[in-house]
C-alpha positions in Angstrom: -9.5 17.4 44.7 -12.4 19.8 45.6 -13.3 17.6 48.2 -9.9 17.5 49.7 -9.8 21.1 49.5 -12.8 21.9 51.2 -12.0 19.5 54.1 -8.6 21.1 54.3 -10.2 24.4 54.4 -12.9 23.4 57.0 -10.1 22.0 59.4 -7.7 25.2 58.9 -11.3 27.6 60.0 -11.5 25.6 63.3 -7.5 25.7 64.1 -7.1 27.1 67.3 -4.7 29.3 65.7 -7.0 31.9 64.6 -7.2 33.2 68.1 -4.4 34.9 67.8 -3.1 37.5 65.2 0.0 35.5 64.2 -1.8 32.3 64.1 -4.6 33.6 61.6 -1.4 34.9 59.4 -0.2 31.3 59.5 -3.6 29.6 58.8 -4.4 31.9 56.1 -0.8 31.1 54.4 -1.6 27.3 54.4 -5.3 28.2 53.2 -3.5 29.9 50.1 -1.0 27.0 49.9 -3.5 23.9 49.9 -5.6 26.4 47.0 -2.4 26.5 45.1 -1.5 22.6 45.5 -5.2 22.0 44.3 -5.1 24.0 41.6 -1.9 22.3 40.4 -3.3 19.1 40.8 -6.4 20.1 39.1 -4.1 21.3 36.1 -2.2 17.9 35.9 -5.4 16.4 35.6 -6.8 18.4 32.8 -3.1 18.0 31.0 -3.5 13.8 31.4 -7.1 14.1 30.4 -6.5 15.9 27.2 -3.4 14.0 26.6 -5.6 10.8 26.8 -8.1 12.1 24.8 -5.4 13.1 22.4 -4.1 9.7 22.5 -7.3 8.0 21.8 -7.8 10.3 18.9 -4.8 9.5 17.7 -5.1 5.7 17.6 -8.2 6.0 16.0 -6.9 8.2 13.2 -4.4 5.6 12.8 -6.7 2.6 12.8 -8.5 4.3 10.2 -5.4 5.1 8.1 -4.5 1.7 8.9 -7.5 0.2 7.5 -7.6 2.6 4.5 -4.2 1.1 3.3 -5.3 -2.6 3.9 -8.6 -2.0 1.7 -6.3 -0.4 -1.1 -3.6 -2.9 -0.8 -6.7 -5.5 -1.0 -8.1 -3.6 -4.1 -4.6 -4.4 -5.7 -4.4 -7.9 -4.8 -7.9 -8.7 -6.0 -6.8 -7.1 -9.3 -3.7 -8.9 -9.5 -5.4 -12.2 -8.5 -8.4 -11.5 -11.6 -5.2 -10.5 -13.7 -3.5 -14.0 -13.2 -6.7 -16.1 -14.2 -7.4 -14.4 -17.0 -3.5 -14.7 -18.1 -3.9 -18.6 -17.0 -7.2 -19.1 -18.9 -5.7 -17.1 -21.9 -2.4 -19.3 -21.9 -4.4 -22.6 -21.5 -6.6 -21.5 -24.3 -3.7 -20.6 -26.6 -2.0 -23.9 -25.9 -5.1 -25.8 -26.9 -5.2 -23.8 -30.2 -1.5 -24.6 -31.0 -2.0 -28.4 -30.1 -5.0 -28.3 -32.3 -3.4 -26.3 -35.5 -0.6 -28.6 -35.2 -2.8 -31.6 -35.5 -4.6 -30.3 -38.3 -1.3 -29.4 -40.0 0.1 -33.0 -39.3 -3.2 -34.1 -40.7 -2.8 -31.7 -43.9 0.8 -32.6 -44.5 0.0 -36.7 -44.6 -3.1 -35.9 -47.1 -0.7 -33.7 -49.1 -3.1 -30.8 -49.0 -0.8 -27.9 -49.6 -3.0 -25.1 -49.7 -4.5 -26.0 -46.3 -1.2 -26.6 -44.8 0.3 -23.0 -46.0 -2.8 -21.7 -44.1 -2.4 -23.8 -41.0 1.4 -22.8 -40.7 0.4 -19.1 -41.1 -2.6 -19.3 -38.4 0.4 -21.0 -36.3 2.7 -18.0 -36.4 -0.2 -15.6 -35.6 -1.0 -17.5 -32.5 2.6 -17.9 -31.3 3.0 -14.0 -32.1 -0.5 -13.7 -29.8 0.8 -15.9 -27.1 4.3 -14.3 -26.8 2.1 -10.4 -26.7 -0.1 -11.7 -23.6 3.0 -12.9 -21.8 5.0 -10.0 -22.3 1.7 -7.5 -21.5 1.3 -9.9 -18.2 4.9 -9.0 -17.0 3.9 -5.5 -17.4 1.2 -5.4 -15.8 2.9 -7.1 -12.6 5.2 -4.6 -12.2 2.9 -1.9 -12.4 0.9 -3.6 -9.6 4.0 -4.1 -7.6 4.7 -0.3 -8.4 1.1 0.7 -6.9 1.9 -1.6 -4.2 4.5 0.1 -2.9 3.2 3.6 -3.3 0.0 2.7 -1.3 2.7 1.6 1.4 4.3 5.0 1.3 1.2 6.8 1.3 0.3 4.8 4.7 3.3 5.5 6.1 3.3 9.4 5.6 -0.6 9.6 6.8 0.9 8.1 9.8 3.7 10.1 9.9 1.5 13.3 9.9 -0.8 12.2 12.4 2.0 11.6 15.0 3.9 15.0 14.2 0.7 16.7 14.7 0.8 14.9 18.5 4.1 15.7 19.2 5.3 12.1 19.2 8.6 11.2 18.5 8.7 10.2 14.9 12.7 9.9 14.1 12.2 6.0 13.2 8.9 6.4 11.5 10.8 9.1 9.3 13.6 6.7 8.4 11.1 4.1 7.3 9.4 6.7 5.1 12.6 7.5 3.5 13.3 3.6 2.8 9.8 3.1 1.5 10.2 6.1 -0.4 13.3 4.8 -2.4 11.4 1.4 -2.8 8.3 3.6 -4.8 11.2 4.9 -6.8 12.9 1.5 -7.4 9.7 0.2 -8.4 8.9 3.2 -10.7 12.2 2.5 -12.3 11.5 -1.1 -12.6 8.1 0.1 -14.6 9.9 2.1 -16.8 12.6 -0.6 -17.6 9.7 -3.1 -18.0 7.9 -1.0 -20.4 11.2 -0.5 -22.5 11.8 -4.2 -22.5 8.1 -5.2 -23.4 8.5 -2.6 -26.4 11.6 -4.0 -27.6 9.9 -7.8 -27.1 6.9 -6.8 -29.1 9.1 -5.8 -32.0 11.3 -9.1 -31.7 7.8 -11.0 -31.7 6.7 -9.0 -35.0 10.2 -9.7 -36.7 9.9 -13.1 -35.8 6.1 -13.5 -37.0 7.1 -11.6 -40.2 10.2 -14.0 -40.8 8.2 -17.1 -40.5 5.2 -15.6 -43.0 7.9 -14.7 -45.5 9.7 -18.3 -45.1 6.3 -19.8 -45.7 5.5 -17.6 -48.9 9.3 -18.2 -50.1 8.4 -22.1 -49.7 5.2 -21.8 -51.3 6.5 -20.0 -54.4 
């Protein structure tokens, strides 16, 4: 722009119209006009440069926010996977213990060992109770992790929304998405509350089943 302005001014300075008063006035007007055009072009370039810089910074922030969200979700996924592995191992262990207990119980019955049979039946009732507790806690944990996952997604969208608002971008669709995700978080939290209530009822039910089995065994023994 500066080089073009210099060429224009040099040309105007050498213009034949400078030989007359009226011509010099016209040349001076054209010089001023050229200066204004050059300034407008420079201002536009500065604005475009600032916009590109702002856009690049926004993109960088969005990428950082997205990476943070992905890391958080990966952490939840890893915790979910570890929890499932532990649950699967514990379930297999309880299945094994119940089968071994049933085998010993059958042998005790065949041998007429009443005292041992009573002890093994009590052990079986306790194993079933513990296995039931394991299943209840695993289901509750699934609901809690699902709620955490929804919360992380919401935080990521909210961060993106704030960054785009600061950049002056249109965020109408993103606002709608944030509102929908906020509703999903609310539903997930309500699911956790319901799961906790269900777990409490299920635990009481499991305790009642175990107590009933133990009391029946004691009654039969007497």
